[in-house]
Every structure is written in C-alpha cells, then in structure tokens.
C-alpha positions as CSV (number, residue, x, y, z in Angstrom):
1,F,-0.1,0.0,0.0
2,Q,2.8,2.4,1.0
3,E,4.5,1.8,-2.2
4,D,1.4,2.7,-4.3
5,Y,0.3,5.5,-2.1
6,P,3.5,7.0,-0.4
7,N,1.7,10.2,0.7
8,I,-1.1,8.6,2.6
9,D,-0.6,7.9,6.3
10,Y,-2.9,5.6,8.3
11,E,-3.3,4.5,11.8
12,L,-5.6,1.7,13.0
13,L,-7.2,2.4,16.3
14,L,-9.2,-0.2,18.5
15,G,-12.1,1.0,20.6
16,D,-15.6,0.1,21.7
17,Y,-18.5,1.5,19.7
18,T,-19.0,4.6,21.9
19,E,-15.4,5.5,21.6
20,I,-15.5,5.0,17.9
21,E,-18.6,7.3,17.5
22,S,-16.8,9.9,19.7
23,W,-13.6,9.9,17.5
24,I,-15.7,10.3,14.4
25,T,-17.7,13.2,15.8
26,E,-14.4,14.9,17.1
27,G,-12.7,14.4,13.8
28,R,-10.0,12.2,15.2
29,V,-10.8,9.5,12.7
30,D,-12.4,9.6,9.1
31,C,-14.4,6.4,9.4
32,G,-15.1,3.4,11.6
33,F,-17.0,0.2,12.0
34,L,-20.0,0.6,14.2
35,K,-23.1,-1.2,15.2
36,L,-26.5,-0.2,13.7
37,P,-28.4,2.0,14.4
38,T,-25.7,4.7,15.1
39,L,-25.9,8.4,15.5
40,P,-28.4,10.1,13.0
41,E,-25.7,12.6,11.8
42,F,-23.5,9.7,10.4
43,E,-23.6,8.4,6.9
44,A,-23.7,4.7,7.5
45,I,-23.3,1.9,5.0
46,F,-24.3,-1.6,6.0
47,L,-21.7,-4.1,5.2
48,E,-22.5,-7.6,6.5
49,D,-24.7,-9.5,9.0
50,D,-22.7,-11.8,11.2
51,Q,-23.9,-14.9,12.9
52,L,-23.0,-14.9,16.7
53,M,-21.3,-17.9,18.0
54,A,-20.1,-19.1,21.3
55,V,-17.5,-21.7,22.2
56,L,-18.5,-23.6,25.3
57,P,-17.2,-26.9,27.0
58,E,-19.2,-29.9,26.0
59,H,-21.2,-30.2,29.2
60,H,-21.7,-26.5,30.0
61,R,-24.9,-25.6,31.8
62,Q,-25.7,-23.0,29.0
63,I,-26.1,-25.9,26.5
64,R,-28.5,-27.9,28.5
65,W,-30.5,-24.8,29.3
66,S,-30.7,-23.6,25.5
67,L,-31.7,-27.1,24.3
68,R,-34.6,-27.3,26.8
69,R,-35.8,-24.0,25.2
70,R,-35.3,-25.1,21.6
71,Y,-32.6,-22.7,20.7
72,L,-30.2,-23.8,18.0
73,I,-27.2,-24.4,20.0
74,R,-25.6,-27.9,19.3
75,P,-22.2,-29.2,18.7
76,T,-21.7,-29.2,15.0
77,L,-17.9,-29.3,14.8
78,R,-15.3,-30.0,17.5
79,V,-12.6,-27.5,17.0
80,L,-10.8,-27.8,20.2
81,Q,-10.3,-31.3,21.9
82,K,-8.8,-32.3,25.2
83,S,-5.3,-33.4,24.9
C-alpha cells in the first residue's frame, strides 16, 4: 500500500462503539466500524450481517438450558479437543 500511495498515512485504532462514535464526531478518525443504528448525523453503509457464536465446554450448563428452550445450540464441529 505504502509503495502505491506514499503520501497517505494511516493508523488503526481499536475501541468500543461509543469510543469510535466519539472519534468520528471529534474528527480524530475519518471512518469506523459501528453497530447499527448509530448516530443520526452519520452516513452509514451496512456491510454484513454476522452470525453470533459461542465456544463452550461440551457439558456447559448453558447448552443444556438452551436445548430445553429449543434454541439452536448444538455441537456441529469439534474445533478444540482435550489433549
């Protein structure tokens, strides 16, 4: 990137949604990734809808609670296995 655009400086900042909104409002940053809805004075472009996932131990109480209430929480792929 720097070879193609040597006169452009950039800095990546990490913050929560409230901090990022403040940075945009203050002019500290030019853009940011936020949750919708955001402040009405911002021009927002929806990018993607993400599926939320959790990694829990096989016998975690939340899995049993969720299955009783017919939520779709089930082990579909074992990513981490005990050694």
